[in-house]
C-alpha positions in Angstrom: -15.1 -8.7 -25.1 -18.8 -8.0 -25.6 -21.2 -11.0 -25.7 -22.1 -10.5 -29.3 -18.4 -10.5 -30.3 -17.9 -13.6 -28.3 -20.8 -15.3 -30.0 -19.4 -14.3 -33.4 -16.0 -15.8 -32.4 -17.7 -18.9 -31.4 -19.7 -19.2 -34.6 -16.5 -18.7 -36.6 -14.8 -21.4 -34.6 -17.7 -23.8 -35.0 -17.8 -23.3 -38.7 -14.0 -24.1 -39.1 -13.4 -26.8 -36.6 -14.9 -29.6 -38.7 -11.9 -29.6 -40.9 -9.3 -28.5 -38.5 -7.2 -29.5 -35.6 -5.8 -27.4 -32.6 -2.7 -26.2 -34.6 -4.7 -25.2 -37.6 -7.2 -23.3 -35.4 -4.9 -21.5 -33.1 -1.4 -21.5 -34.7 1.7 -23.4 -33.5 3.3 -20.5 -31.5 4.1 -21.7 -28.0 2.3 -25.1 -28.4 3.6 -28.0 -26.5 2.3 -31.6 -27.1 2.3 -33.5 -23.8 3.0 -37.2 -23.4 0.4 -39.3 -21.8 -2.8 -37.8 -23.0 -6.1 -38.1 -21.1 -7.6 -39.8 -24.1 -5.5 -42.5 -25.8 -4.6 -41.8 -29.3 -5.3 -38.1 -29.0 -3.1 -35.1 -28.6 -3.0 -33.2 -25.3 -1.7 -29.7 -26.1 -0.7 -26.7 -23.9 -0.2 -23.1 -25.0 1.2 -20.3 -23.0 -0.8 -17.1 -23.2 -0.9 -13.8 -21.4 -3.7 -15.1 -19.1 -1.9 -18.4 -18.3 -1.6 -21.9 -19.6 -4.4 -23.0 -22.0 -5.2 -26.7 -22.4 -6.5 -28.5 -25.5 -7.3 -32.1 -26.3 -7.2 -32.8 -30.0 -8.9 -36.1 -31.0 -8.9 -35.2 -34.7 -8.2 -37.7 -37.5 -6.7 -36.0 -40.5 -9.0 -36.0 -43.6 -8.3 -38.8 -46.0 -7.0 -41.2 -43.3 -8.7 -44.6 -44.0 -7.9 -46.1 -40.6 -10.4 -44.1 -38.4 -11.0 -45.7 -35.0 -14.6 -47.0 -34.7 -14.6 -46.7 -30.9 -14.6 -43.6 -28.9 -11.1 -42.7 -27.5 -10.4 -44.5 -24.3 -9.6 -42.6 -21.2 -6.2 -43.0 -19.7 -6.6 -42.7 -15.9 -2.8 -42.7 -15.4 -2.4 -39.4 -17.3 -1.2 -36.3 -15.4 -2.6 -33.9 -17.9 -4.8 -31.1 -16.6 -8.5 -32.0 -16.1 -9.5 -28.4 -16.7 -9.8 -28.3 -20.4 -10.3 -25.1 -22.6 -11.1 -26.9 -25.8 -11.9 -30.6 -26.6 -12.2 -31.7 -30.2 -13.5 -35.0 -31.6 -13.3 -34.8 -35.5 -13.3 -37.5 -38.3 -13.5 -40.5 -36.0 -15.8 -43.4 -36.7 -17.5 -43.8 -33.4 -21.3 -43.9 -33.2 -21.8 -43.6 -29.5 -20.1 -41.8 -26.5 -19.6 -44.3 -23.7 -20.7 -43.7 -20.1 -18.6 -41.6 -17.9 -16.4 -40.5 -20.8 -15.9 -37.0 -19.2 -15.9 -38.0 -15.6 -14.2 -35.4 -13.4 -13.4 -33.0 -16.3 -14.0 -29.3 -16.3 -14.4 -28.3 -20.0 -15.1 -24.9 -21.5 -15.9 -25.8 -25.1 -16.5 -29.3 -26.6 -16.9 -30.0 -30.3 -18.0 -33.1 -32.2 -17.8 -33.1 -36.1 -17.8 -35.6 -38.9 -17.9 -38.6 -36.7 -20.6 -41.3 -37.1 -22.4 -40.3 -33.9 -26.1 -41.4 -34.0 -27.2 -40.8 -30.5 -26.1 -39.4 -27.2 -26.5 -41.8 -24.3 -28.2 -41.1 -21.1 -24.8 -41.5 -19.1 -22.3 -40.0 -21.7 -21.8 -36.9 -19.6 -22.2 -38.5 -16.2 -19.6 -37.2 -13.8 -18.4 -34.2 -15.7 -17.9 -31.2 -13.5 -18.6 -28.3 -16.0 -19.2 -27.7 -19.7 -20.0 -24.2 -21.1 -20.2 -24.8 -24.9 -21.3 -27.9 -26.8 -21.2 -28.0 -30.6 -22.4 -31.1 -32.6 -21.9 -31.2 -36.3 -23.0 -34.8 -37.0 -24.7 -35.9 -40.0 -26.3 -39.0 -38.5 -27.2 -37.7 -35.1 -30.9 -38.4 -34.4 -31.4 -39.1 -30.7 -30.6 -37.7 -27.3 -31.5 -40.3 -24.7 -33.5 -38.9 -21.8 -31.3 -37.3 -19.2 -28.2 -37.3 -21.5 -27.5 -33.6 -20.9 -28.6 -33.8 -17.2 -25.1 -33.3 -15.7 -24.6 -30.1 -17.7 -28.2 -28.6 -17.4 -27.0 -25.9 -15.0 -23.7 -25.0 -16.8 -24.4 -25.0 -20.6 -24.7 -21.5 -22.1 -24.1 -22.1 -25.7 -25.3 -25.1 -27.8 -24.8 -25.6 -31.7 -26.6 -28.3 -33.5 -25.5 -28.4 -37.1 -26.0 -30.5 -40.2 -28.2 -33.2 -38.5 -31.1 -34.9 -40.4 -33.7 -33.5 -38.1 -37.3 -32.9 -39.0 -39.8 -31.5 -36.6 -40.5 -34.8 -34.9 -36.9 -35.6 -34.3 -36.0 -32.1 -33.3 -38.8 -31.9 -30.8 -37.6 -35.2 -29.2 -34.1 -33.8 -28.9 -35.3 -30.5 -27.7 -37.0 -32.2 -24.7 -33.4 -32.4 -23.5 -32.1 -29.0 -24.6 -34.9 -27.1 -22.9 -33.7 -28.2 -19.6 -30.6 -26.3 -20.0 -32.2 -23.3 -18.4 -29.0 -21.0 -18.4 -28.7 -21.4 -22.1 -28.0 -18.0 -23.8 -27.0 -19.0 -27.4 -28.7 -21.7 -29.4 -27.8 -22.4 -33.1 -29.8 -24.9 -35.2 -28.3 -24.9 -38.7 -28.6 -26.9 -41.8 -31.4 -29.1 -40.6 -35.0 -29.7 -42.0 -37.3 -27.7 -39.8 -40.4 -26.3 -41.5 -42.2 -24.6 -38.8 -42.0 -23.4 -35.1 -44.8 -24.3 -32.8 -46.4 -22.4 -29.8 -43.9 -22.1 -27.0 -41.4 -23.9 -29.1 -38.5 -22.9 -26.9 -40.3 -23.2 -23.6 -37.8 -23.5 -20.7 -35.1 -21.3 -22.2 -36.0 -18.1 -20.4 -32.4 -16.7 -20.5 -31.9 -17.3 -24.2 -30.4 -14.2 -25.8 -29.3 -15.3 -29.3 -31.3 -17.7 -31.4 -30.0 -18.8 -34.8 -32.1 -21.1 -37.0 -30.4 -20.9 -40.5 -30.5 -22.8 -43.6 -33.6 -24.8 -42.7 -37.0 -24.9 -44.5 -38.9 -22.6 -42.1 -42.0 -21.0 -43.6 -44.4 -20.6 -40.7 -44.1 -19.6 -37.0 -46.8 -19.7 -34.4 -47.3 -16.1 -33.1 -46.5 -17.4 -29.6 -43.5 -19.4 -30.6 -41.1 -17.1 -28.7 -43.6 -16.1 -25.9 -41.4 -17.6 -23.1 -38.2 -16.2 -24.4 -38.5 -12.6 -23.6 -34.8 -12.1 -22.9 -34.0 -12.7 -26.5 -31.9 -10.0 -28.1 -31.0 -11.4 -31.5 -33.1 -13.6 -33.8 -31.5 -15.0 -36.9 -33.7 -16.9 -39.4 -31.6 -16.4 -42.6 -31.7 -19.0 -45.5 -35.2 -20.3 -44.9 -38.4 -20.1 -46.9 -40.2 -17.2 -45.3 -42.4 -15.3 -47.9 -44.3 -13.1 -45.4 -42.3 -10.7 -43.1 -45.5 -10.1 -41.0 -45.4 -13.8 -39.9 -42.0 -13.3 -38.3 -42.6 -9.8 -36.9 -45.8 -10.8 -35.2 -44.1 -13.8 -33.5 -41.2 -11.4 -32.5 -43.6 -9.0 -30.8 -43.5 -10.6 -27.4 -39.8 -10.0 -27.3 -40.2 -6.2 -27.8 -38.5 -5.3 -24.4 -35.1 -6.7 -25.4 -35.0 -7.7 -29.1 -32.6 -5.5 -31.0 -31.8 -7.5 -34.1 -33.6 -9.7 -36.7 -31.9 -11.3 -39.7 -34.2 -12.5 -42.4 -31.5 -12.6 -45.2 -31.9 -15.1 -48.1 -35.6 -16.0 -47.7 -38.4 -15.4 -50.3 -39.8 -12.1 -48.9 -41.3 -9.9 -51.7 -43.5 -7.4 -49.9 -42.6 -5.1 -46.9 -46.0 -3.9 -46.2 -47.0 -5.4 -42.8 -50.4 -6.9 -42.4 -50.8 -5.4 -39.0 -49.1 -3.1 -36.8 -46.2 -4.3 -34.6 -44.7 -2.9 -31.4 -40.9 -3.5 -31.8 -39.6 -0.3 -30.4 -36.2 -1.6 -29.3 -35.5 -3.2 -32.8 -32.6 -1.3 -34.3 -31.1 -3.8 -36.8 -33.0 -5.6 -39.6 -31.3 -7.6 -42.4 -33.4 -8.4 -45.4 -30.6 -8.9 -48.0 -31.0 -11.5 -50.8 -34.8 -11.7 -50.8 -37.2 -10.8 -53.6 -38.2 -7.3 -52.6 -39.3 -5.1 -55.5 -40.4 -1.9 -53.9 -39.9 0.3 -50.8 -42.9 2.7 -50.6 -44.7 4.8 -48.1 -46.1 1.9 -46.1 -43.0 -0.3 -46.3 -41.8 -1.4 -42.8 -44.4 0.9 -41.2 -44.0 1.0 -37.4 -40.2 0.1 -37.6 -39.1 3.8 -38.1 -36.7 3.4 -35.1 -34.2 1.2 -37.1 -30.6 2.2 -37.0 -29.3 -0.5 -39.4 -31.1 -1.7 -42.5 -29.8 -4.0 -45.2 -31.9 -4.5 -48.4 -28.9 -5.6 -50.6 -29.4 -8.2 -53.2 -33.1 -7.6 -53.9 -35.0 -6.2 -57.0 -35.7 -2.6 -55.8 -35.7 -0.1 -58.7 -36.6 2.9 -56.5 -37.4 4.2 -53.0 -40.5 6.4 -52.9 -39.6 10.0 -52.5 -39.3 11.1 -48.9 -40.1 7.7 -47.4 -36.6 7.5 -45.8 -37.4 10.8 -44.0 -39.3 8.7 -41.4 -36.1 6.6 -40.6 -34.0 9.4 -39.2 -32.2 7.1 -36.8 -30.6 5.2 -39.6 -26.7 5.1 -39.5 -26.3 2.1 -41.9 -28.3 1.6 -45.1 -27.2 -1.0 -47.6 -29.0 -1.0 -51.0 -26.3 -2.6 -53.0 -27.1 -5.1 -55.8 -30.5 -3.8 -56.6 -31.8 -2.0 -59.8 -32.0 1.7 -58.8 -31.5 4.3 -61.5 -31.6 7.2 -59.0 -30.1 7.9 -55.6 -32.6 7.8 -52.7 -33.3 11.0 -51.0 -31.4 11.1 -47.6 -31.8 14.7 -46.8 -33.1 14.1 -43.2 -30.8 11.1 -42.4 -28.4 13.2 -40.4 -27.0 10.1 -38.5 -26.3 8.1 -41.6 -22.6 7.0 -41.8 -22.9 4.3 -44.5 -24.9 4.2 -47.7 -24.4 1.1 -50.0 -25.3 1.6 -53.7 -22.8 -0.9 -55.3 -23.8 -2.8 -58.4 -27.2 -1.5 -59.4 -27.0 -3.8 -62.4 -26.3 -1.2 -65.0 -29.2 1.1 -63.9 -27.3 3.7 -62.0 -25.6 5.9 -64.7 -25.9 9.5 -63.4 -25.2 11.4 -60.3 -26.8 14.8 -60.4 -25.8 17.8 -58.3 -26.7 17.4 -54.6 -27.5 13.6 -55.1 -26.4 13.0 -51.6 -27.6 16.2 -50.0 -28.3 16.3 -46.3 -29.4 19.0 -43.9 -25.9 20.4 -43.1 -26.3 21.2 -39.4 -24.7 18.3 -37.2 -24.3 15.6 -39.9 -21.8 12.8 -39.6 -19.2 11.8 -42.2 -20.8 9.7 -44.7 -19.2 6.6 -46.5 -20.8 6.0 -49.9 -20.1 2.7 -51.9 -20.7 3.1 -55.6 -18.4 0.4 -57.0 -19.6 -1.9 -59.9 -21.9 0.7 -61.4 -21.9 2.2 -64.9 -21.8 5.8 -64.0 -21.1 8.1 -67.0 -22.2 11.4 -65.7 -21.4 13.1 -62.3 -22.5 16.6 -61.5 -19.9 18.9 -60.2 -21.7 19.2 -56.9 -23.0 15.6 -56.7 -21.5 15.1 -53.3 -22.3 18.6 -51.9 -25.1 19.9 -49.8 -26.5 23.4 -50.2 -25.9 25.9 -47.4 -29.0 25.6 -45.2 -27.8 28.3 -42.7 
């Protein structure tokens, strides 16, 4: 499995675990609940798989249960259950702290906290743990990581998800003093918080970070050197924020030029694609700008980003693409213009690598497809999928989907 696919799987898992237990997440095939769980009151579960036995511990209280425990589940030292755990879930409990040595001698791949009353992570909560790869915390009251709280997992943690916590810049910066010591971290997700800006060298210490997701915050500004120490970054997701100037983000991303391949700025407030200054992002091949306020795509739009292979402009207010402008984007294989206001099909004559063109739902504006509407230079073209659903097309030329013989 590729690293990107693995991260997508983790994101799906993190998004769903808050209302789930092991059986709901993984199905009940070949599951066996073992007596004498490592944590009292929890379910220790095994599952046979092609790669061997998988071990979960499920400390999930069903939604609606009014008798939620207010203390962290107590360890049962007499348990014979494996201390090498694939997934450890704590959900819908009522504890506010994690006691010292709670995970002593455990080797854990993925640990999830959600919808508890956790307010802080103590300095010795992870003391004695042998390994932890992924930590996800979806806690609405979490405000503090005591100094050294992550120290036992500094060398091991590669993925960290911090979701739905009431963190402004000051509280986040205090917590980040701990996170930045996890120098092998490759994936960091900060979602549904209240961050408004990113400072110079904001992520100092995370030199191996490859995927950074700061979604559904209130970001509007980024220091141009915010990512200067994160040159290994491959994917930057800043969707659902309040950016209104694409240049601010691209200038901050420029130090990442050697590895950065994807930027997601969906669901912001960007209206203009003309860059204030030239940027050098030659490795960038994917740019998502859906659900913004973009009104035009002219001869200077995204100037300097002509190496893009995938571009999404869906859900904007674009009524036309300036004639021949797409000729400069000859590497495009994916172009989504769905849910705009275009009355004509953009010229794609030179986009010989294009395999997907989205023109769904042009809000009643696209009514005619003339002959050769999707014409491309015929030599060496790839098959092209065109989406035209949810339009009001009343006239289609007999050769609308043909290209003239260029031989």
